[in-house]
C-alpha positions as CSV (number, residue, x, y, z in Angstrom):
1,X,0.1,0.1,0.1
2,X,1.2,3.2,-0.9
3,X,2.3,6.1,1.6
4,X,1.7,9.7,1.6
5,X,3.8,12.9,0.3
6,X,3.4,16.0,2.2
7,X,4.8,19.3,1.0
8,X,4.7,21.5,3.9
9,X,4.9,25.1,2.6
10,X,5.9,28.1,4.7
11,X,6.7,31.8,4.6
12,X,10.5,32.8,5.2
13,X,8.9,36.1,6.6
14,X,7.6,35.0,10.0
15,X,9.4,33.2,12.8
16,X,10.2,29.4,11.9
17,X,8.1,26.8,14.3
18,X,5.2,29.3,13.9
19,X,3.2,26.9,12.1
20,X,-0.6,26.4,11.9
21,X,-2.7,23.5,13.8
22,X,-2.9,21.1,10.6
23,X,1.1,21.7,10.0
24,X,2.1,20.3,13.5
25,X,-0.5,17.6,12.8
26,X,1.2,16.7,9.9
27,X,4.8,16.8,11.4
28,X,3.5,14.4,14.2
29,X,1.9,12.2,11.9
30,X,5.0,11.7,9.6
31,X,7.3,8.7,9.3
32,X,10.0,10.6,7.8
33,X,10.7,14.4,7.7
34,X,13.1,15.5,5.2
35,X,14.7,18.9,4.3
36,X,17.2,20.7,2.7
37,X,20.4,21.3,4.6
38,X,20.4,25.1,6.3
39,X,16.8,25.6,6.3
40,X,15.8,27.6,9.5
41,X,12.2,26.0,9.4
42,X,14.3,22.5,9.6
43,X,16.0,24.0,12.6
44,X,13.0,24.8,14.6
45,X,11.8,21.3,14.4
46,X,14.8,20.1,15.5
47,X,14.6,22.3,18.4
48,X,10.8,21.0,19.2
49,X,12.6,17.6,19.3
50,X,11.8,16.3,16.2
51,X,14.4,13.8,14.1
52,X,14.6,15.8,10.8
53,X,16.7,14.1,8.1
54,X,19.1,17.0,5.9
55,X,19.3,16.0,2.3
56,X,21.9,16.7,0.3
57,X,21.3,19.7,-2.7
58,X,20.4,18.0,-5.7
59,X,18.4,18.7,-8.8
60,X,14.4,18.9,-8.8
61,X,14.2,15.4,-10.7
62,X,16.5,13.7,-8.7
63,X,15.1,15.0,-5.1
64,X,11.4,14.0,-6.4
65,X,12.3,10.8,-7.4
66,X,13.7,10.3,-4.0
67,X,10.7,11.8,-2.2
68,X,8.3,9.6,-4.2
69,X,10.2,6.5,-3.8
70,X,10.3,6.9,-0.1
71,X,6.8,8.1,0.1
72,X,5.4,4.7,-1.6
73,X,6.1,2.7,1.6
74,X,6.0,5.7,4.3
75,X,4.3,9.0,5.3
76,X,7.0,11.2,4.2
77,X,7.4,14.8,5.2
78,X,9.3,17.4,3.0
79,X,10.0,20.7,4.9
80,X,9.8,23.3,2.0
81,X,12.9,25.5,1.5
82,X,13.0,29.1,1.7
83,X,13.3,29.7,-2.0
84,X,10.1,27.5,-2.7
85,X,12.1,24.9,-4.0
86,X,11.8,25.9,-7.8
87,X,10.7,23.4,-10.2
88,X,10.0,20.6,-7.3
89,X,6.6,20.1,-7.8
90,X,6.4,19.8,-11.3
91,X,9.2,17.1,-11.2
92,X,6.8,15.4,-8.5
93,X,3.8,15.6,-10.6
94,X,6.0,13.5,-13.4
95,X,7.4,11.1,-11.1
96,X,3.7,10.1,-9.5
97,X,2.0,9.9,-13.3
98,X,4.4,7.2,-14.2
99,X,3.1,5.1,-11.3
100,X,0.4,2.7,-11.3
101,X,-0.2,3.1,-7.4
102,X,1.2,6.4,-6.6
103,X,1.7,7.7,-3.2
104,X,-0.8,10.7,-2.2
105,X,0.7,14.0,-2.7
106,X,-0.4,17.0,-0.6
107,X,0.6,20.4,-0.8
108,X,-0.1,21.8,3.2
109,X,0.6,25.7,3.7
110,X,1.9,25.6,7.3
111,X,2.2,29.3,7.4
112,X,1.1,32.8,5.8
113,X,2.5,35.8,5.4
114,X,0.9,38.7,7.1
115,X,0.0,42.2,5.9
116,X,3.2,44.1,5.5
117,X,5.5,40.6,5.4
118,X,7.0,41.8,2.0
119,X,8.6,44.7,3.7
120,X,10.9,42.3,5.2
121,X,12.0,41.4,1.7
122,X,12.7,45.0,1.2
123,X,15.0,45.1,3.9
124,X,16.8,41.8,3.2
125,X,17.7,42.8,-0.5
126,X,18.7,46.3,0.6
127,X,21.0,44.5,2.9
128,X,22.3,42.5,0.5
129,X,23.0,45.7,-2.1
130,X,24.9,47.3,0.6
131,X,26.8,44.2,2.0
132,X,30.3,43.1,0.6
133,X,29.9,41.4,-2.5
134,X,26.6,43.2,-3.0
135,X,26.4,46.5,-5.6
136,X,29.7,48.6,-5.7
137,X,27.5,51.6,-6.7
138,X,25.1,51.1,-3.9
139,X,28.0,50.5,-1.7
140,X,29.5,53.6,-2.2
141,X,26.4,56.2,-1.5
142,X,26.1,58.2,1.7
143,X,23.0,60.1,2.9
144,X,24.1,62.9,1.2
145,X,24.5,61.5,-2.1
146,X,21.2,59.9,-1.9
147,X,19.4,63.2,-1.1
148,X,18.9,63.7,-4.8
149,X,17.4,60.8,-5.3
150,X,14.4,61.2,-2.2
151,X,13.8,64.4,-3.3
152,X,13.2,63.3,-7.5
153,X,11.3,60.1,-6.3
154,X,9.1,62.4,-4.0
155,X,8.4,64.5,-7.1
156,X,7.4,61.5,-9.1
157,X,5.4,60.0,-6.5
158,X,3.2,63.4,-6.3
159,X,2.9,63.5,-10.4
160,X,2.0,59.7,-10.3
161,X,-1.0,60.4,-7.7
162,X,-2.1,63.1,-9.5
163,X,-2.1,61.5,-12.9
164,X,-4.6,59.0,-11.2
165,X,-3.0,55.7,-12.9
166,X,-3.1,53.3,-9.9
167,X,-0.1,51.1,-11.2
168,X,2.3,53.9,-11.6
169,X,1.4,55.2,-8.2
170,X,2.3,51.7,-6.9
171,X,5.9,51.9,-8.6
172,X,6.5,55.0,-7.5
173,X,5.9,54.7,-4.1
174,X,7.8,51.5,-4.4
175,X,10.7,53.8,-5.6
176,X,10.1,56.3,-2.9
177,X,10.1,53.3,0.0
178,X,13.4,52.3,-1.3
179,X,15.0,55.6,-0.6
180,X,13.6,54.9,3.1
181,X,15.2,51.6,3.2
182,X,18.3,53.0,1.3
183,X,19.0,55.7,4.2
184,X,18.4,53.7,6.9
185,X,20.7,51.0,5.7
186,X,23.3,53.4,5.0
187,X,22.5,55.0,8.6
188,X,23.4,51.3,10.3
189,X,27.3,52.1,9.6
190,X,27.2,55.4,11.1
191,X,30.3,55.2,13.3
192,X,28.8,58.1,15.7
193,X,25.1,57.8,15.8
194,X,23.7,54.6,14.1
195,X,20.1,53.6,13.3
196,X,18.5,51.2,11.3
197,X,15.1,50.7,9.6
198,X,13.4,49.3,13.3
199,X,14.4,52.4,14.8
200,X,12.9,54.2,12.0
201,X,9.5,52.6,12.2
202,X,9.5,52.0,15.8
203,X,10.0,56.0,16.1
204,X,7.1,56.4,13.6
205,X,4.8,54.0,15.6
206,X,5.5,56.1,18.7
207,X,4.7,59.5,17.4
208,X,1.3,58.4,15.6
209,X,0.1,56.8,18.5
210,X,1.3,60.0,20.8
211,X,0.0,62.2,18.5
212,X,-3.7,60.4,18.3
213,X,-4.9,60.2,21.7
214,X,-8.0,60.4,20.4
215,X,-7.7,56.7,18.9
216,X,-5.3,55.1,21.3
217,X,-6.1,57.1,24.7
218,X,-9.2,59.1,26.2
219,X,-9.1,62.4,24.4
220,X,-12.3,63.6,22.7
221,X,-12.2,64.7,19.1
222,X,-15.0,63.8,17.4
223,X,-14.2,66.2,14.1
224,X,-11.1,66.4,11.7
225,X,-10.7,70.4,12.8
226,X,-10.7,68.9,16.3
227,X,-8.0,66.6,15.6
228,X,-5.9,69.0,13.8
229,X,-6.4,71.3,16.7
230,X,-5.3,68.4,19.2
231,X,-2.4,67.8,16.7
232,X,-0.9,71.4,17.0
233,X,-1.3,71.4,20.9
234,X,0.9,68.0,21.2
235,X,3.2,69.2,18.6
236,X,4.0,72.7,20.5
237,X,4.5,70.3,23.9
238,X,6.9,67.9,21.9
239,X,9.0,70.9,20.5
240,X,8.8,73.6,23.2
241,X,12.1,75.2,22.1
242,X,10.4,76.3,18.7
243,X,9.2,80.2,19.3
244,X,8.3,80.9,16.1
245,X,5.4,79.1,14.0
246,X,7.6,79.2,10.8
247,X,10.4,77.3,12.7
248,X,10.8,73.6,11.0
249,X,9.5,74.5,7.7
250,X,11.5,73.0,5.1
251,X,13.5,75.3,3.2
252,X,13.7,73.1,0.4
253,X,10.2,73.0,-0.1
254,X,8.6,74.8,-3.5
255,X,7.9,78.5,-2.8
256,X,4.4,78.1,-3.3
257,X,4.0,75.2,-1.0
258,X,6.3,76.7,1.5
259,X,4.2,80.1,1.1
260,X,0.8,77.8,1.9
261,X,2.8,76.3,4.9
262,X,3.5,79.5,6.6
263,X,0.2,80.9,6.0
264,X,-1.5,77.6,7.7
265,X,1.0,77.9,10.7
266,X,0.3,81.5,11.3
267,X,-3.2,81.5,11.1
268,X,-3.6,78.7,13.6
269,X,-1.0,80.4,15.6
270,X,-3.4,83.7,16.0
271,X,-0.7,85.5,13.6
272,X,-2.9,86.6,10.7
273,X,-1.7,89.9,10.9
274,X,1.6,88.8,9.8
275,X,-0.1,87.1,6.9
276,X,-1.6,90.5,6.1
277,X,1.8,92.4,5.9
278,X,3.4,90.0,4.0
279,X,0.5,90.1,1.3
280,X,0.0,93.8,1.4
281,X,3.1,94.8,-0.7
282,X,2.9,95.9,-4.3
283,X,6.1,93.7,-5.4
284,X,5.9,90.6,-7.0
285,X,6.9,88.5,-4.0
286,X,4.1,90.1,-2.2
287,X,1.3,89.5,-4.9
288,X,2.5,85.8,-5.4
289,X,1.9,85.2,-1.4
290,X,-1.6,86.9,-1.6
291,X,-2.5,84.8,-4.4
292,X,-1.4,81.5,-2.1
293,X,-3.5,83.2,0.5
294,X,-6.4,83.3,-2.2
295,X,-5.5,79.7,-2.9
296,X,-6.1,78.6,0.6
297,X,-9.3,80.6,1.2
298,X,-10.8,78.7,-1.7
299,X,-10.0,75.6,-0.3
300,X,-7.2,75.1,-3.0
301,X,-3.6,73.7,-3.1
302,X,-1.7,76.7,-5.0
303,X,1.3,74.4,-5.7
304,X,-0.9,71.4,-7.1
305,X,-2.9,74.2,-9.0
306,X,0.1,75.3,-10.9
307,X,1.3,71.9,-11.4
308,X,-2.3,70.9,-12.9
309,X,-1.6,74.1,-15.3
310,X,1.3,73.2,-16.2
311,X,0.2,69.8,-17.3
312,X,-2.3,71.3,-19.4
313,X,0.3,73.4,-21.2
314,X,2.1,70.4,-21.9
315,X,-0.9,68.8,-23.6
């Protein structure tokens, strides 16, 4: 009587050993467990007290033949490799198709990716590119040399979003994400103040929780306007050294966007008279500033509006 071959498929993006209940039942029921050498999932099973037979690296056809032949007499479980064992399932299908009484073959998914799991791949690929033996160009970059690319990718992402092309937005957001991962990987090597992608993500989570007490705490902020008011109070408490509302506005912002941000900050701080003074002159700069204020009053973004005009001009 033929036995059974179970192919245990797991994701390399979660901790080894975190398996479903069905997967653990299959592991316990197996007469033999095979795995490729060096697999973390196999090591986790060994640490759980199971006997895992390490198999030498071989072509898919050879491995498939060994698996099927053994499974003809026993219940054999193959611990899927982190690379997905390319070509193995096709080779097993070819092998069992020629047998008059083949073993049962089951593909059992033992663990699933959670949302955001592919971000681990981004970190791993970036580390490979930056490490010895990786990419020479990536290896010589510094935080400052990467700044032009960060600026360019941010602008390209904006253009993609305003185009409404979902596929293009996805691509450009990926390029922007690369810049975050790249800067974080380079920062790991800083001899004085190193940090990594986990530090970046951890700081972001802390800030989001801290600035949303109406979600994660007991503060009442039922409207978007109330949220904005509360946000400003929290930011002011976080940065008491800022004595002027215009502090912290990046000088590298495009001038229209910077003017819009300055008007917003001053009006929220109750300093609208400074806006009035700046917009009251007859020079071109004052008139442009007044136009930005007019756009804000109409609920429009001056920078985005001018970009739309330039797109129409290009067409």
